[in-house]
C-alpha positions as CSV (number, residue, x, y, z in Angstrom):
1,M,0.1,0.0,0.0
2,A,1.3,3.8,-1.2
3,K,1.5,6.1,1.3
4,A,0.0,9.4,0.6
5,T,2.1,12.5,0.4
6,P,1.0,15.0,2.8
7,T,-0.2,18.2,1.4
8,C,-0.2,20.3,4.5
9,G,1.2,21.1,7.8
10,P,4.9,20.9,8.4
11,C,5.7,17.7,6.6
12,A,4.5,19.6,3.3
13,A,7.7,22.0,3.5
14,V,9.8,18.9,3.8
15,V,12.9,18.7,1.1
16,T,13.0,15.5,-0.9
17,T,16.2,16.2,-2.5
18,K,19.0,14.4,-1.7
19,A,21.7,16.9,0.4
20,E,25.4,16.3,0.5
21,P,27.2,16.7,3.5
22,S,29.0,20.1,3.9
23,A,32.1,21.0,6.0
24,T,30.4,22.5,8.4
25,D,28.0,19.8,8.9
26,E,31.6,17.7,9.0
27,E,33.0,19.9,11.6
28,L,29.7,20.2,13.7
29,A,29.7,16.3,14.2
30,G,33.2,15.9,15.5
31,L,32.6,18.3,17.7
32,A,29.7,17.2,19.0
33,W,31.6,14.2,19.0
34,A,33.7,15.3,21.1
35,V,31.5,16.6,23.7
36,A,28.8,13.4,23.5
37,H,30.6,12.1,26.5
38,P,29.4,13.0,30.1
39,A,32.8,13.5,30.8
40,R,34.1,15.3,28.8
41,V,31.3,17.6,29.0
42,R,32.2,17.5,33.0
43,I,35.8,18.6,32.1
44,L,34.7,21.6,30.2
45,K,32.5,22.6,32.7
46,L,35.4,22.3,35.4
47,L,37.7,24.2,33.0
48,L,35.2,26.8,32.4
49,A,34.2,27.2,36.3
50,K,38.0,27.3,36.7
51,K,38.6,30.5,34.3
52,A,42.2,29.6,34.8
53,C,44.4,26.8,33.3
54,V,44.3,23.5,35.7
55,C,47.2,20.9,35.9
56,G,46.7,18.0,38.1
57,E,44.1,18.8,39.9
58,L,41.5,18.3,37.4
59,V,42.3,14.0,37.7
60,E,41.0,14.8,41.7
61,M,37.7,16.4,40.8
62,M,36.9,13.7,38.8
63,P,35.6,10.5,40.0
64,L,37.9,8.6,37.1
65,A,41.4,7.5,36.9
66,Q,44.1,9.4,35.5
67,S,44.4,8.1,32.5
68,T,40.8,8.0,31.5
69,V,40.6,11.7,32.2
70,S,43.5,12.3,30.1
71,Q,42.1,10.3,27.4
72,H,39.3,12.7,27.2
73,L,41.2,15.8,27.7
74,K,43.3,14.6,24.8
75,I,40.1,13.9,22.5
76,L,38.3,17.7,23.9
77,K,42.1,19.0,22.8
78,E,42.2,17.6,19.3
79,A,38.4,18.9,18.5
80,G,40.0,22.2,19.5
81,L,38.1,22.6,22.8
82,V,40.7,22.7,25.1
83,Q,44.2,24.2,24.9
84,G,47.1,22.7,26.6
85,D,50.5,24.1,27.5
86,V,53.6,22.1,28.7
87,D,54.6,23.1,32.3
88,G,57.3,21.2,33.4
89,P,56.6,17.5,33.8
90,K,52.5,19.1,33.9
91,V,50.4,19.9,31.3
92,C,48.1,22.7,31.9
93,Y,44.6,22.7,30.3
94,C,41.7,25.8,29.8
95,V,39.3,26.5,27.7
96,N,39.9,27.1,24.1
97,P,37.7,30.0,23.6
98,A,37.4,30.5,19.7
99,G,37.1,26.2,19.6
100,L,33.7,26.8,22.2
101,A,32.9,29.6,20.2
102,R,32.7,27.6,17.3
103,L,31.1,24.7,18.6
104,K,28.2,27.3,19.8
105,A,28.4,29.1,16.7
106,L,28.0,25.7,14.4
107,V,25.1,24.5,16.9
108,A,22.8,28.0,16.7
109,A,23.0,27.7,13.1
110,V,21.0,24.2,12.3
């Protein structure tokens, strides 16, 4: 049995052409994946609340092993949401304002 094509309401405006992914779609998907884990969201919130670079104490603030926190920080850094500076044997992390602004802009444009 064939489905009826909607002729009114919000369904009538649905575009049926094939949409190709754009560079911004790919960028948004990458950033969304970076914040798709609750631990990474929590890390971002902690870094934003500190308003300064955070070194080793970040591990103490999370109920996770140091290696797990490091892996989450690596993902956030690769996505451009966090930046890290080497300070002797430590790496100090803070939010990358440009990366966070880009995420916000891409989400707002959806």
